[in-house]
C-alpha positions, 0 to 999 in steps of 0.5 A, spaced: 499 500 499 502 506 497 501 513 500 494 515 498 491 522 497 487 524 503 481 528 504 482 535 505 478 539 510 475 545 509 479 552 510 478 557 516 475 563 515 473 569 520 469 566 526 471 559 525 472 555 532 479 552 534 480 548 540 487 548 543 489 541 546 495 538 549 496 531 547 504 531 549 508 535 553 506 541 558 505 548 555 510 553 557 507 558 562 504 564 559 505 562 552 497 559 552 494 566 553 499 569 548 497 564 543 490 565 544 491 572 543 494 571 536 489 567 534 483 571 536 486 577 533 485 572 526 478 573 528 478 565 530 473 563 536 478 560 541 476 554 546 481 550 550 481 543 552 479 542 559 486 539 561 490 543 556 494 546 562 495 539 566 501 537 568 502 529 570 504 529 577 509 524 577 512 524 569 513 532 568 514 531 561 507 529 560 501 534 560 497 530 564 494 523 564 494 519 558 486 518 558 485 526 559 490 528 554 486 523 549 480 525 551 481 532 550 483 531 543 478 526 541 472 531 544 475 536 540 475 532 533 468 530 534 465 536 536 461 539 530 462 546 532 470 545 532 473 547 525 480 546 527 484 543 533 491 546 534 496 543 538 500 547 543 506 543 544 510 537 541 515 534 546 513 527 548 507 523 549 503 522 542 504 515 542 501 514 549 495 518 547 494 514 540 492 508 543 487 511 547 483 514 541 476 511 539 478 512 531 471 509 529 468 515 533 473 520 530 471 517 523 464 519 524 466 526 525 466 531 519 474 532 517 477 538 520 484 541 520 489 538 525 496 543 526 502 541 529 509 538 528 515 534 532 512 529 537 505 531 533 508 527 527 505 521 531 498 524 530 499 526 523 501 519 521 495 516 525 490 521 522 492 519 515 492 511 516 485 511 521 482 517 519 484 518 511 485 526 513 490 531 510 493 534 516 498 540 517 505 540 519 505 547 522 507 551 529 505 548 535 502 554 537 503 554 545 511 555 544 516 560 541 515 556 534 509 561 534 508 566 539 513 572 537 514 569 531 511 573 526 513 569 520 511 563 522 504 566 524 504 568 517 505 562 514 500 558 518 495 564 517 496 564 510 495 556 509 489 556 514 485 562 511 488 562 503 491 556 502 491 557 494 496 562 495 501 558 499 502 552 494 510 553 492 514 552 498 521 554 498 527 557 502 533 561 500 538 555 501 534 550 498 538 545 493 538 538 491 543 533 494 540 528 489 537 532 483 530 530 479 523 532 479 518 527 481 510 527 484 507 524 490 503 525 496 507 529 502 507 525 508 512 525 514 515 530 519 520 528 525 525 522 524 525 520 531 517 519 531 517 516 524 522 511 526 519 510 533 512 508 530 515 503 525 511 497 525 506 499 531 499 500 530 496 507 527 503 507 523 503 507 515 507 500 513 510 503 507 513 510 504 512 507 497 509 513 492 510 519 497 514 525 498 517 524 505 519 530 509 524 529 514 526 534 520 529 533 527 532 536 533 537 534 538 540 528 535 547 527 533 549 524 526 550 517 529 543 517 531 540 520 525 544 515 521 542 509 525 534 511 524 535 512 517 538 506 516 533 502 520 528 505 516 531 503 509 533 496 512 526 495 514 524 496 507 519 501 509 523 506 504 522 502 498 518 505 493 519 512 496 518 518 491 522 523 493 525 526 500 525 533 503 530 535 508 528 540 513 532 543 519 536 539 523 537 544 530 542 542 535 544 536 531 552 535 532 557 536 529 555 541 524 549 541 518 555 540 513 556 533 516 548 532 516 548 533 509 553 528 507 550 523 512 543 524 508 547 524 501 550 518 503 544 514 506 539 517 501 543 517 495 543 510 493 535 510 493 535 513 486 530 519 488 530 526 488 533 529 495 532 536 497 536 539 502 534 546 506 527 547 506 526 551 512 521 547 516 521 544 523 525 546 529 526 553 526 524 560 527 520 562 521 518 555 519 514 554 513 507 550 514 507 544 510 501 540 508 501 532 509 497 528 505 496 532 498 499 531 492 505 535 490 511 536 485 518 536 488 523 539 483 530 538 487 534 542 482 530 548 483 529 547 491 521 547 490 516 543 493 509 545 489 503 543 492 498 540 486 492 541 491 492 547 496 492 544 503 485 545 505 479 545 501 
């Protein structure tokens, strides 16, 4: 089974209702209110998940108990008055949340926008596999990747409200590690999360036919090598159409070495590989729709969406 084109949820407009949830790690103090203020300034009606401010009493890297985080996410998704679900932080815990979701109930709900990145990659994968819905790899709104970052806010706003104007994704330093032009369906996100989800429930069995987007943070070159090699040796990467590499923040020893690793490991796959699209753990991150058909032109340093992110 390859990577399919997914159903695109409706775009937002003034008066749309959004719900902020914390399915992973706790939101930093003060950031939740700041995020809600920005979103309200866009004309959105902002609601908060009941447990969005929770902290787990014994495991400080989790935003409360697994069941509460899952309940907030599922309730937001199934609420017919909610048009988009925005995650306030990544971090850790998304895979724990997944096993407590009632995907049958969620499939019965109307598709809506899910936004987040990093640990939210686990949700992007599950929503693609279980719900068949396209999602948005964009800033987690309760963090520095959204609050105080005007460029990231503009990227997300444009994608949510006027997606037909944001179909050409590029960055000044984007260039080919492996040249070529190919079409496929966008998917992926954080390398660590994709590697951790391999052969687990709610994860896709193959990258075949997809344009895989990858980024990570705080992983040295040897760990990145092990994860990429694991995805290749497992057969998961067989048939991938192309690869787009984002930012590798605080991944030692240096970006040049990471690029050489990617050329060494991914080059033999014989597909176009684009380096340097500025999405992921960085300021002014690009918003990247997942589950939509696109053309990767590695030589021009561009990912072109054939269909806009949202319907």
